[in-house]
C-alpha atoms as a printed R data frame, in Angstrom:
    type eleno elety resid chain resno      x       y        z
1   ATOM     1    CA   MET     A     1 82.392 -29.941  -93.208
2   ATOM     2    CA   ARG     A     2 83.561 -29.582  -89.599
3   ATOM     3    CA   VAL     A     3 80.920 -28.447  -86.938
4   ATOM     4    CA   GLY     A     4 81.346 -26.983  -83.315
5   ATOM     5    CA   VAL     A     5 78.013 -26.271  -81.366
6   ATOM     6    CA   VAL     A     6 77.757 -23.794  -78.367
7   ATOM     7    CA   GLY     A     7 74.530 -24.750  -76.238
8   ATOM     8    CA   LEU     A     8 73.576 -28.615  -76.011
9   ATOM     9    CA   LYS     A     9 69.743 -28.005  -75.245
10  ATOM    10    CA   ARG     A    10 68.153 -25.914  -79.044
11  ATOM    11    CA   GLY     A    11 71.536 -27.050  -79.911
12  ATOM    12    CA   LEU     A    12 71.738 -30.708  -79.694
13  ATOM    13    CA   HIS     A    13 68.519 -30.795  -82.012
14  ATOM    14    CA   LEU     A    14 70.868 -29.136  -84.584
15  ATOM    15    CA   ALA     A    15 73.574 -31.298  -84.286
16  ATOM    16    CA   ASP     A    16 71.725 -34.570  -84.867
17  ATOM    17    CA   TRP     A    17 70.017 -32.592  -88.041
18  ATOM    18    CA   CYS     A    18 73.835 -31.482  -89.163
19  ATOM    19    CA   ARG     A    19 74.695 -35.005  -88.431
20  ATOM    20    CA   ARG     A    20 72.074 -36.449  -90.779
21  ATOM    21    CA   LEU     A    21 72.660 -33.397  -93.244
22  ATOM    22    CA   GLY     A    22 76.176 -35.307  -94.098
23  ATOM    23    CA   MET     A    23 78.354 -32.655  -91.842
24  ATOM    24    CA   GLU     A    24 80.666 -33.330  -89.103
25  ATOM    25    CA   VAL     A    25 80.288 -32.391  -85.476
26  ATOM    26    CA   VAL     A    26 83.697 -32.334  -84.147
27  ATOM    27    CA   ALA     A    27 82.953 -30.439  -80.949
28  ATOM    28    CA   ALA     A    28 80.105 -28.829  -78.594
29  ATOM    29    CA   CYS     A    29 79.783 -27.288  -74.818
30  ATOM    30    CA   ASP     A    30 77.542 -26.629  -72.506
31  ATOM    31    CA   ARG     A    31 78.083 -25.084  -68.819
32  ATOM    32    CA   ASP     A    32 75.496 -28.460  -67.858
33  ATOM    33    CA   PRO     A    33 76.994 -31.931  -67.061
34  ATOM    34    CA   GLY     A    34 73.673 -33.313  -67.939
35  ATOM    35    CA   CYS     A    35 73.325 -31.704  -71.303
36  ATOM    36    CA   ARG     A    36 76.847 -32.537  -71.988
37  ATOM    37    CA   ALA     A    37 75.885 -36.441  -71.138
38  ATOM    38    CA   GLU     A    38 73.283 -36.601  -73.294
39  ATOM    39    CA   ALA     A    39 74.799 -35.129  -76.043
40  ATOM    40    CA   GLY     A    40 77.958 -37.582  -75.527
41  ATOM    41    CA   GLY     A    41 75.046 -40.501  -76.555
42  ATOM    42    CA   LEU     A    42 73.836 -38.697  -80.268
43  ATOM    43    CA   LEU     A    43 77.823 -37.394  -80.727
44  ATOM    44    CA   PRO     A    44 80.173 -40.066  -79.107
45  ATOM    45    CA   ASP     A    45 83.324 -38.453  -81.768
46  ATOM    46    CA   ALA     A    46 82.587 -34.952  -80.476
47  ATOM    47    CA   VAL     A    47 84.735 -32.978  -77.868
48  ATOM    48    CA   LEU     A    48 82.423 -31.964  -75.382
49  ATOM    49    CA   THR     A    49 83.461 -29.314  -73.206
50  ATOM    50    CA   GLU     A    50 82.211 -27.267  -70.605
51  ATOM    51    CA   ARG     A    51 83.784 -23.679  -72.158
52  ATOM    52    CA   TRP     A    52 83.040 -22.194  -75.116
53  ATOM    53    CA   GLN     A    53 86.238 -20.741  -75.256
54  ATOM    54    CA   ASP     A    54 87.788 -24.721  -75.731
55  ATOM    55    CA   LEU     A    55 85.855 -24.473  -79.557
56  ATOM    56    CA   LEU     A    56 87.888 -21.585  -80.797
57  ATOM    57    CA   GLU     A    57 91.008 -23.986  -80.470
58  ATOM    58    CA   HIS     A    58 89.318 -26.596  -82.551
59  ATOM    59    CA   ARG     A    59 89.975 -26.476  -86.332
60  ATOM    60    CA   LEU     A    60 86.450 -25.545  -86.819
61  ATOM    61    CA   ASP     A    61 85.057 -24.639  -91.192
62  ATOM    62    CA   GLY     A    62 81.796 -23.284  -88.826
63  ATOM    63    CA   VAL     A    63 79.811 -23.119  -85.484
64  ATOM    64    CA   ILE     A    64 76.111 -22.933  -84.135
65  ATOM    65    CA   LEU     A    65 75.703 -20.839  -81.299
66  ATOM    66    CA   ALA     A    66 72.581 -21.906  -79.339
67  ATOM    67    CA   ASN     A    67 73.256 -20.700  -75.621
68  ATOM    68    CA   ASP     A    68 71.807 -17.802  -73.897
69  ATOM    69    CA   PHE     A    69 69.214 -16.106  -76.122
70  ATOM    70    CA   ASP     A    70 70.666 -12.709  -74.937
71  ATOM    71    CA   ALA     A    71 74.471 -13.686  -74.955
72  ATOM    72    CA   HIS     A    72 75.409 -14.476  -78.795
73  ATOM    73    CA   ALA     A    73 76.963 -11.391  -80.112
74  ATOM    74    CA   PRO     A    74 80.515 -11.765  -78.170
75  ATOM    75    CA   LEU     A    75 80.730 -15.663  -79.013
76  ATOM    76    CA   ALA     A    76 80.112 -14.111  -82.893
77  ATOM    77    CA   VAL     A    77 82.531 -11.795  -82.593
78  ATOM    78    CA   ALA     A    78 85.485 -14.128  -81.351
79  ATOM    79    CA   PHE     A    79 84.357 -16.729  -83.626
80  ATOM    80    CA   LEU     A    80 84.922 -14.171  -87.081
81  ATOM    81    CA   GLU     A    81 88.042 -12.689  -85.758
82  ATOM    82    CA   ARG     A    82 88.991 -16.287  -86.015
83  ATOM    83    CA   GLY     A    83 87.843 -17.225  -89.648
84  ATOM    84    CA   VAL     A    84 85.022 -19.236  -88.490
85  ATOM    85    CA   HIS     A    85 81.839 -19.405  -90.260
86  ATOM    86    CA   VAL     A    86 78.515 -18.170  -87.922
87  ATOM    87    CA   LEU     A    87 75.272 -19.369  -87.541
88  ATOM    88    CA   SER     A    88 73.625 -17.656  -84.948
89  ATOM    89    CA   GLU     A    89 70.554 -18.461  -82.977
90  ATOM    90    CA   THR     A    90 67.476 -15.649  -82.633
91  ATOM    91    CA   ALA     A    91 68.985 -12.586  -81.191
92  ATOM    92    CA   ALA     A    92 71.935 -11.486  -83.193
93  ATOM    93    CA   CYS     A    93 72.488  -8.690  -80.642
94  ATOM    94    CA   ALA     A    94 71.123  -7.328  -77.007
95  ATOM    95    CA   ASP     A    95 71.358  -3.552  -77.702
96  ATOM    96    CA   ALA     A    96 72.833  -1.350  -80.238
97  ATOM    97    CA   GLU     A    97 76.022  -1.316  -79.336
98  ATOM    98    CA   GLU     A    98 76.222  -5.167  -79.652
99  ATOM    99    CA   GLY     A    99 74.932  -4.717  -83.386
100 ATOM   100    CA   ARG     A   100 77.343  -2.408  -84.448
101 ATOM   101    CA   ARG     A   101 80.131  -4.334  -83.314
102 ATOM   102    CA   LEU     A   102 78.853  -7.625  -84.825
103 ATOM   103    CA   ILE     A   103 78.665  -5.610  -88.255
104 ATOM   104    CA   GLU     A   104 82.033  -4.536  -87.825
105 ATOM   105    CA   ALA     A   105 83.457  -8.103  -87.044
106 ATOM   106    CA   VAL     A   106 81.487  -9.237  -90.107
107 ATOM   107    CA   ASP     A   107 82.670  -6.868  -92.610
108 ATOM   108    CA   ALA     A   108 86.551  -7.498  -91.619
109 ATOM   109    CA   SER     A   109 85.835 -11.457  -91.515
110 ATOM   110    CA   SER     A   110 86.947 -13.518  -94.228
111 ATOM   111    CA   ALA     A   111 84.355 -16.011  -92.503
112 ATOM   112    CA   THR     A   112 80.610 -14.864  -92.188
113 ATOM   113    CA   TYR     A   113 77.604 -14.656  -90.641
114 ATOM   114    CA   SER     A   114 74.127 -16.294  -91.001
115 ATOM   115    CA   PHE     A   115 71.058 -15.974  -88.491
116 ATOM   116    CA   ALA     A   116 69.556 -19.355  -87.758
117 ATOM   117    CA   GLU     A   117 66.042 -18.029  -88.211
118 ATOM   118    CA   ASN     A   118 64.172 -20.880  -89.229
119 ATOM   119    CA   TYR     A   119 60.706 -19.496  -89.291
120 ATOM   120    CA   VAL     A   120 61.503 -17.403  -92.275
121 ATOM   121    CA   LEU     A   121 61.399 -21.040  -93.787
122 ATOM   122    CA   HIS     A   122 58.483 -22.574  -92.158
123 ATOM   123    CA   PRO     A   123 56.251 -23.875  -95.504
124 ATOM   124    CA   HIS     A   124 53.334 -21.652  -94.750
125 ATOM   125    CA   VAL     A   125 56.165 -18.426  -95.055
126 ATOM   126    CA   ARG     A   126 57.489 -19.969  -97.833
127 ATOM   127    CA   LEU     A   127 53.945 -20.539 -100.111
128 ATOM   128    CA   ILE     A   128 52.821 -16.647  -98.888
129 ATOM   129    CA   GLY     A   129 56.171 -15.492 -100.342
130 ATOM   130    CA   ARG     A   130 55.672 -17.462 -103.339
131 ATOM   131    CA   ALA     A   131 52.292 -15.657 -103.854
132 ATOM   132    CA   LEU     A   132 54.312 -12.071 -103.439
133 ATOM   133    CA   ASP     A   133 56.877 -12.759 -105.648
134 ATOM   134    CA   ALA     A   134 54.748 -13.491 -108.346
135 ATOM   135    CA   GLY     A   135 52.773 -10.062 -108.006
136 ATOM   136    CA   GLU     A   136 49.537 -12.059 -106.580
137 ATOM   137    CA   LEU     A   137 49.092 -10.004 -103.864
138 ATOM   138    CA   GLY     A   138 50.364  -6.205 -105.112
139 ATOM   139    CA   ARG     A   139 52.064  -3.919 -102.850
140 ATOM   140    CA   VAL     A   140 51.985  -5.359  -99.376
141 ATOM   141    CA   ASN     A   141 50.298  -2.965  -97.036
142 ATOM   142    CA   LEU     A   142 49.399  -4.669  -93.798
143 ATOM   143    CA   VAL     A   143 51.149  -7.671  -92.670
144 ATOM   144    CA   GLU     A   144 51.172  -9.339  -89.235
145 ATOM   145    CA   ALA     A   145 52.401 -12.409  -87.535
146 ATOM   146    CA   ASP     A   146 52.063 -14.623  -84.147
147 ATOM   147    CA   TYR     A   147 54.492 -16.486  -82.369
148 ATOM   148    CA   LEU     A   148 52.081 -17.239  -79.221
149 ATOM   149    CA   HIS     A   149 52.010 -20.378  -76.943
150 ATOM   150    CA   GLY     A   150 48.883 -21.669  -74.954
151 ATOM   151    CA   LEU     A   151 50.646 -22.620  -71.699
152 ATOM   152    CA   PRO     A   152 48.782 -22.304  -68.480
153 ATOM   153    CA   PRO     A   153 49.670 -19.375  -66.152
154 ATOM   154    CA   GLU     A   154 52.095 -21.594  -63.862
155 ATOM   155    CA   ALA     A   155 54.002 -22.933  -66.522
156 ATOM   156    CA   VAL     A   156 54.638 -18.983  -67.710
157 ATOM   157    CA   GLU     A   157 55.126 -18.018  -64.109
158 ATOM   158    CA   GLU     A   158 57.731 -20.877  -64.040
159 ATOM   159    CA   LEU     A   159 59.402 -19.811  -67.846
160 ATOM   160    CA   ILE     A   160 59.826 -15.483  -67.495
161 ATOM   161    CA   GLY     A   161 59.100 -15.470  -63.841
162 ATOM   162    CA   ASP     A   162 62.993 -16.642  -62.652
163 ATOM   163    CA   PRO     A   163 65.490 -13.499  -62.918
164 ATOM   164    CA   GLY     A   164 68.211 -15.898  -63.210
165 ATOM   165    CA   HIS     A   165 66.643 -17.631  -66.236
166 ATOM   166    CA   TRP     A   166 67.391 -15.575  -69.514
167 ATOM   167    CA   ARG     A   167 63.510 -15.766  -70.054
168 ATOM   168    CA   GLY     A   168 63.318 -14.068  -66.865
169 ATOM   169    CA   ARG     A   169 65.481 -11.254  -67.777
170 ATOM   170    CA   ILE     A   170 65.253 -10.489  -71.181
171 ATOM   171    CA   ALA     A   171 62.341  -7.382  -72.020
172 ATOM   172    CA   PRO     A   172 58.954  -9.161  -73.131
173 ATOM   173    CA   THR     A   173 59.641  -7.667  -76.408
174 ATOM   174    CA   ALA     A   174 62.941  -8.859  -76.815
175 ATOM   175    CA   TYR     A   175 61.889 -12.932  -78.451
176 ATOM   176    CA   CYS     A   176 60.505 -10.859  -81.267
177 ATOM   177    CA   THR     A   177 62.631 -12.370  -84.276
178 ATOM   178    CA   HIS     A   178 60.093 -15.057  -85.144
179 ATOM   179    CA   THR     A   179 57.760 -12.606  -85.965
180 ATOM   180    CA   VAL     A   180 59.909  -9.970  -86.975
181 ATOM   181    CA   SER     A   181 61.855 -12.065  -89.581
182 ATOM   182    CA   PRO     A   182 59.545 -13.546  -91.223
183 ATOM   183    CA   VAL     A   183 57.942 -10.075  -91.987
184 ATOM   184    CA   LEU     A   184 61.319  -8.304  -93.614
185 ATOM   185    CA   ALA     A   185 61.991 -11.396  -95.527
186 ATOM   186    CA   LEU     A   186 58.177 -11.523  -96.890
187 ATOM   187    CA   THR     A   187 58.630  -7.638  -97.909
188 ATOM   188    CA   GLY     A   188 62.065  -7.180  -98.658
189 ATOM   189    CA   ALA     A   189 61.963  -3.795  -95.715
190 ATOM   190    CA   TRP     A   190 63.674  -2.364  -93.111
191 ATOM   191    CA   PRO     A   191 62.135  -1.738  -89.717
192 ATOM   192    CA   VAL     A   192 61.795   2.144  -88.556
193 ATOM   193    CA   GLU     A   193 59.725   2.904  -86.029
194 ATOM   194    CA   VAL     A   194 58.057   0.799  -83.279
195 ATOM   195    CA   THR     A   195 55.421   1.072  -81.072
196 ATOM   196    CA   ALA     A   196 54.793  -1.617  -78.565
197 ATOM   197    CA   PHE     A   197 51.968  -2.480  -76.014
198 ATOM   198    CA   SER     A   198 51.604  -5.114  -73.166
199 ATOM   199    CA   ALA     A   199 48.473  -7.226  -74.504
200 ATOM   200    CA   ASP     A   200 47.512  -7.737  -70.515
201 ATOM   201    CA   GLU     A   201 47.991  -4.835  -68.277
202 ATOM   202    CA   HIS     A   202 47.291  -7.580  -65.606
203 ATOM   203    CA   ASP     A   203 50.185  -9.671  -66.414
204 ATOM   204    CA   PRO     A   204 52.504  -6.624  -68.730
205 ATOM   205    CA   ARG     A   205 55.147  -9.187  -69.235
206 ATOM   206    CA   ALA     A   206 53.313 -12.554  -70.562
207 ATOM   207    CA   ALA     A   207 52.695 -10.931  -74.013
208 ATOM   208    CA   VAL     A   208 53.030  -8.217  -76.107
209 ATOM   209    CA   VAL     A   209 51.952  -6.243  -79.335
210 ATOM   210    CA   MET     A   210 53.998  -4.197  -81.496
211 ATOM   211    CA   ALA     A   211 53.081  -2.100  -84.500
212 ATOM   212    CA   ILE     A   212 56.098  -1.762  -86.912
213 ATOM   213    CA   ARG     A   213 56.435   1.058  -89.764
214 ATOM   214    CA   LEU     A   214 58.589  -0.238  -92.436
215 ATOM   215    CA   SER     A   215 60.505   1.482  -95.200
216 ATOM   216    CA   SER     A   216 58.332   0.330  -98.237
217 ATOM   217    CA   GLY     A   217 55.591   2.346  -96.049
218 ATOM   218    CA   ALA     A   218 53.530  -1.152  -95.149
219 ATOM   219    CA   LEU     A   219 52.762  -1.645  -90.947
220 ATOM   220    CA   ALA     A   220 53.454  -4.628  -89.509
221 ATOM   221    CA   ILE     A   221 51.369  -6.355  -86.458
222 ATOM   222    CA   THR     A   222 53.515  -8.457  -84.372
223 ATOM   223    CA   ARG     A   223 52.385 -10.932  -81.367
224 ATOM   224    CA   HIS     A   224 54.485 -12.479  -79.484
225 ATOM   225    CA   GLY     A   225 54.453 -14.785  -76.087
226 ATOM   226    CA   PHE     A   226 51.812 -16.615  -73.934
227 ATOM   227    CA   LEU     A   227 48.352 -16.397  -75.542
228 ATOM   228    CA   GLN     A   228 45.213 -18.931  -75.992
229 ATOM   229    CA   GLY     A   229 45.004 -20.154  -79.565
230 ATOM   230    CA   GLU     A   230 48.421 -21.167  -80.043
231 ATOM   231    CA   PRO     A   231 48.908 -22.397  -83.877
232 ATOM   232    CA   ASP     A   232 49.603 -25.577  -84.646
233 ATOM   233    CA   SER     A   233 51.945 -24.316  -87.039
234 ATOM   234    CA   HIS     A   234 54.661 -24.761  -85.177
235 ATOM   235    CA   TRP     A   235 53.561 -21.294  -82.905
236 ATOM   236    CA   SER     A   236 53.548 -19.622  -85.996
237 ATOM   237    CA   TRP     A   237 50.484 -17.978  -87.617
238 ATOM   238    CA   VAL     A   238 51.350 -14.966  -90.549
239 ATOM   239    CA   SER     A   239 49.534 -12.789  -92.992
240 ATOM   240    CA   ALA     A   240 50.096 -10.301  -95.916
241 ATOM   241    CA   ARG     A   241 47.613  -7.922  -97.143
242 ATOM   242    CA   GLY     A   242 48.062  -6.133 -100.622
243 ATOM   243    CA   THR     A   243 46.470  -4.071 -102.999
244 ATOM   244    CA   ARG     A   244 44.926  -6.969 -104.804
245 ATOM   245    CA   ALA     A   245 44.766  -9.792 -102.565
246 ATOM   246    CA   LEU     A   246 44.985 -11.601  -99.095
247 ATOM   247    CA   ALA     A   247 47.627 -14.726  -98.104
248 ATOM   248    CA   GLU     A   248 47.546 -16.134  -94.877
249 ATOM   249    CA   SER     A   249 48.262 -19.109  -93.209
250 ATOM   250    CA   VAL     A   250 45.274 -21.164  -92.439
251 ATOM   251    CA   ARG     A   251 44.324 -21.111  -88.814
252 ATOM   252    CA   GLY     A   252 42.873 -24.613  -88.363
253 ATOM   253    CA   PRO     A   253 44.700 -28.032  -86.569
254 ATOM   254    CA   ALA     A   254 47.734 -29.875  -87.343
255 ATOM   255    CA   GLU     A   255 48.697 -30.377  -90.879
256 ATOM   256    CA   GLU     A   256 46.294 -28.038  -91.664
257 ATOM   257    CA   ALA     A   257 47.910 -24.851  -90.306
258 ATOM   258    CA   TRP     A   258 51.064 -25.115  -92.606
259 ATOM   259    CA   SER     A   259 48.384 -24.011  -95.476
260 ATOM   260    CA   VAL     A   260 47.927 -20.836  -96.748
261 ATOM   261    CA   ARG     A   261 44.617 -19.389  -97.713
262 ATOM   262    CA   ILE     A   262 44.869 -16.773 -100.863
263 ATOM   263    CA   ARG     A   263 41.061 -14.770 -101.372
264 ATOM   264    CA   SER     A   264 40.846 -11.701 -103.999
265 ATOM   265    CA   GLU     A   265 38.051  -9.740 -104.588
266 ATOM   266    CA   ALA     A   266 35.574  -9.964 -107.755
267 ATOM   267    CA   TRP     A   267 36.762  -6.512 -108.462
268 ATOM   268    CA   ALA     A   268 40.436  -7.492 -109.128
269 ATOM   269    CA   ASN     A   269 40.155 -10.581 -111.364
270 ATOM   270    CA   PRO     A   270 39.786 -10.314 -115.237
271 ATOM   271    CA   ASP     A   271 36.396 -12.574 -114.870
272 ATOM   272    CA   GLY     A   272 35.190 -10.418 -112.376
273 ATOM   273    CA   ARG     A   273 34.664 -13.391 -109.961
274 ATOM   274    CA   THR     A   274 35.874 -13.610 -106.026
275 ATOM   275    CA   ARG     A   275 38.510 -16.087 -106.049
276 ATOM   276    CA   GLU     A   276 39.505 -18.184 -102.665
277 ATOM   277    CA   GLU     A   277 42.092 -20.736 -102.747
278 ATOM   278    CA   ARG     A   278 43.822 -22.904  -99.775
279 ATOM   279    CA   ARG     A   279 47.311 -24.247 -101.054
280 ATOM   280    CA   VAL     A   280 48.827 -26.888  -99.186
281 ATOM   281    CA   PRO     A   281 52.988 -26.948  -99.690
282 ATOM   282    CA   PRO     A   282 54.167 -29.875 -100.834
283 ATOM   283    CA   PRO     A   283 56.056 -32.814  -98.650
284 ATOM   284    CA   LEU     A   284 59.787 -31.846  -98.385
285 ATOM   285    CA   LEU     A   285 62.036 -34.854  -98.939
286 ATOM   286    CA   LEU     A   286 65.487 -35.828  -97.752
287 ATOM   287    CA   PRO     A   287 67.214 -38.533  -99.531
288 ATOM   288    CA   ASN     A   288 67.074 -41.201  -97.070
289 ATOM   289    CA   THR     A   289 71.394 -41.823  -97.092
290 ATOM   290    CA   THR     A   290 74.078 -41.883  -95.293
291 ATOM   291    CA   THR     A   291 76.589 -40.210  -95.810
292 ATOM   292    CA   GLU     A   292 80.347 -40.108  -94.605
293 ATOM   293    CA   PRO     A   293 82.374 -36.860  -94.007
294 ATOM   294    CA   GLY     A   294 83.550 -34.731  -96.519
295 ATOM   295    CA   THR     A   295 80.846 -36.597  -99.348
296 ATOM   296    CA   PRO     A   296 78.060 -34.536 -100.654
297 ATOM   297    CA   SER     A   297 75.378 -34.053  -98.478
298 ATOM   298    CA   PRO     A   298 71.560 -35.166  -99.212
299 ATOM   299    CA   ARG     A   299 69.795 -32.109 -100.298
300 ATOM   300    CA   ALA     A   300 66.272 -31.985  -99.430
301 ATOM   301    CA   VAL     A   301 63.853 -30.490 -102.038
302 ATOM   302    CA   PRO     A   302 59.698 -30.093 -102.580
303 ATOM   303    CA   ALA     A   303 58.228 -33.425 -103.892
304 ATOM   304    CA   ALA     A   304 57.096 -32.949 -107.710
305 ATOM   305    CA   SER     A   305 53.242 -32.673 -107.630
306 ATOM   306    CA   THR     A   306 50.975 -34.981 -109.973
307 ATOM   307    CA   GLU     A   307 47.354 -34.802 -110.636
308 ATOM   308    CA   HIS     A   308 47.067 -37.392 -108.036
309 ATOM   309    CA   GLY     A   309 49.218 -35.500 -105.662
310 ATOM   310    CA   SER     A   310 52.726 -35.272 -104.415
311 ATOM   311    CA   ALA     A   311 55.090 -37.972 -105.834
312 ATOM   312    CA   VAL     A   312 56.898 -39.446 -102.741
313 ATOM   313    CA   SER     A   313 60.032 -41.515 -103.881
314 ATOM   314    CA   ARG     A   314 59.850 -44.751 -101.521
315 ATOM   315    CA   THR     A   315 63.668 -44.148 -100.829
316 ATOM   316    CA   ASP     A   316 63.013 -40.662  -99.555
317 ATOM   317    CA   GLU     A   317 62.634 -39.159  -95.784
318 ATOM   318    CA   THR     A   318 59.644 -36.945  -96.002
319 ATOM   319    CA   VAL     A   319 60.974 -34.115  -93.153
320 ATOM   320    CA   GLU     A   320 58.364 -33.099  -90.218
321 ATOM   321    CA   ARG     A   321 56.399 -29.779  -91.134
322 ATOM   322    CA   ASP     A   322 58.045 -28.238  -87.669
323 ATOM   323    CA   ALA     A   323 61.522 -29.390  -89.100
324 ATOM   324    CA   GLU     A   324 61.641 -28.125  -92.786
325 ATOM   325    CA   GLY     A   325 62.649 -24.496  -91.617
326 ATOM   326    CA   THR     A   326 65.319 -26.029  -89.941
327 ATOM   327    CA   VAL     A   327 66.709 -28.528  -92.421
328 ATOM   328    CA   LEU     A   328 66.755 -25.784  -95.058
329 ATOM   329    CA   LEU     A   329 68.080 -23.515  -92.594
330 ATOM   330    CA   LEU     A   330 71.359 -25.645  -91.962
331 ATOM   331    CA   GLN     A   331 71.223 -26.756  -95.636
332 ATOM   332    CA   ALA     A   332 71.875 -22.801  -96.570
333 ATOM   333    CA   PHE     A   333 74.610 -22.477  -93.713
334 ATOM   334    CA   GLN     A   334 76.364 -25.662  -95.615
335 ATOM   335    CA   ALA     A   335 75.944 -23.970  -98.749
336 ATOM   336    CA   THR     A   336 77.267 -20.675  -97.611
337 ATOM   337    CA   VAL     A   337 80.852 -22.574  -96.151
338 ATOM   338    CA   GLU     A   338 80.877 -24.793  -99.003
339 ATOM   339    CA   ARG     A   339 80.280 -23.773 -101.956
340 ATOM   340    CA   GLY     A   340 80.243 -19.193 -100.986
341 ATOM   341    CA   GLU     A   341 76.834 -18.964 -101.452
342 ATOM   342    CA   PRO     A   342 75.624 -15.858 -100.013
343 ATOM   343    CA   PRO     A   343 73.996 -16.016  -96.139
344 ATOM   344    CA   LEU     A   344 69.902 -16.889  -96.329
345 ATOM   345    CA   ILE     A   345 69.754 -14.181  -93.995
346 ATOM   346    CA   PRO     A   346 72.717 -12.072  -93.522
347 ATOM   347    CA   VAL     A   347 73.844  -9.693  -90.483
348 ATOM   348    CA   ARG     A   348 72.390  -6.921  -90.974
349 ATOM   349    CA   PRO     A   349 68.660  -8.309  -91.124
350 ATOM   350    CA   ALA     A   350 69.443  -9.794  -88.052
351 ATOM   351    CA   VAL     A   351 70.091  -7.049  -86.331
352 ATOM   352    CA   ALA     A   352 67.423  -5.156  -87.819
353 ATOM   353    CA   ALA     A   353 65.168  -7.927  -86.371
354 ATOM   354    CA   SER     A   354 66.864  -8.106  -83.328
355 ATOM   355    CA   LEU     A   355 66.777  -4.652  -82.114
356 ATOM   356    CA   VAL     A   356 63.073  -4.088  -83.204
357 ATOM   357    CA   GLY     A   357 62.616  -6.145  -79.505
358 ATOM   358    CA   VAL     A   358 65.074  -3.145  -78.447
359 ATOM   359    CA   ALA     A   359 63.183  -0.566  -79.452
360 ATOM   360    CA   GLY     A   360 59.655  -1.979  -77.995
361 ATOM   361    CA   ALA     A   361 60.825  -2.337  -74.628
362 ATOM   362    CA   GLU     A   362 61.844   1.564  -74.859
363 ATOM   363    CA   SER     A   363 58.615   2.251  -75.811
364 ATOM   364    CA   LEU     A   364 56.933   0.261  -73.278
365 ATOM   365    CA   GLU     A   365 59.184   1.412  -70.621
366 ATOM   366    CA   ASN     A   366 57.591   5.194  -71.901
367 ATOM   367    CA   GLY     A   367 53.797   4.374  -72.352
368 ATOM   368    CA   SER     A   368 53.993   2.640  -75.380
369 ATOM   369    CA   ARG     A   369 55.254   5.995  -77.086
370 ATOM   370    CA   PRO     A   370 56.813   5.825  -80.697
371 ATOM   371    CA   VAL     A   371 60.340   4.715  -81.116
372 ATOM   372    CA   ALA     A   372 62.488   5.583  -84.083
373 ATOM   373    CA   MET     A   373 64.709   2.618  -85.185
374 ATOM   374    CA   PRO     A   374 68.453   3.573  -85.431
375 ATOM   375    CA   GLY     A   375 69.722   3.162  -89.227
376 ATOM   376    CA   PHE     A   376 72.801   1.856  -89.334
377 ATOM   377    CA   PHE     A   377 72.243  -1.610  -89.821
378 ATOM   378    CA   ARG     A   378 70.552  -0.395  -93.495
379 ATOM   379    CA   ASP     A   379 72.733  -2.261  -96.227
380 ATOM   380    CA   PRO     A   380 74.635   1.096  -97.439
381 ATOM   381    CA   THR     A   381 74.720  -1.204 -101.112
382 ATOM   382    CA   ALA     A   382 70.746  -1.905 -101.354
């Protein structure tokens, strides 16, 4: 599988994992010559260029878009029109019109669109998803998600105070998909209405809280931005309350933060006893082998459990917890391109999650009034 990469900051990390998973990174671009120079050491066989348009002339099976946060949709449309499969980073579109054009381009293309939202695949989110799928929680009525950074004030100002950088020009609600996408994936619902609030009126751009009414009738509360107490699980904390039980990631340090707490009250259990347990995700293993382009890539799989813990083969590499979502995401993209499997997160949920941030910005501008979501992104076949 021949891959191109646009943007060589986050994109270089993704390119490295593509290479490790058996994909061939043949071309990449970035406006910054320093980024291109760094990429040259890791990707010596790739053509490196300043302009993303140059990648349109390469024979690519897929492209990874990791350029500026609010500039993905036009590139996605251009590659889809060339029949190149797209894996786009975590804002599918900057407004509703871009979202419409992106969906139309996907519907008209022979290629596919996948959303590069690795937070849906983090270990704690997957554990909560399994509990939901097993019916342990009942019907979800409240789901919460955090994406928070506990940075010092001067670091926050450096990130969001520069209007020339994408962090400085986007609305404070825009960077919401690391919370909203897990919510939509866990509930299988669409966002219907959004109300947004600044966490601190004295520093309104630093952090926001959004209340999202879902099509299932449940409420989602998402918090993102810069607040103290960032979760050790890659800045992510998720909770799902159902009619029968609660599942939430543990607010603990280091490895503990990837675990999930499940609690059900006495009335919900046949034995009349309250149940509370912590579930630890098994390691994700990657066969420690080198593959040549064109050969089947190694597949990351959870380690088999034994009564003494997780069995780890000496020949397998344990994927770091904060990389598990990225590895599974890239493997899913490869399966879509090479074997025709459906995208893990297709275009409509990607547009829906991104437009929650747009609706949130409108809500903030209008005194935190609720804003109805458009409905064009809903899957007409669902």
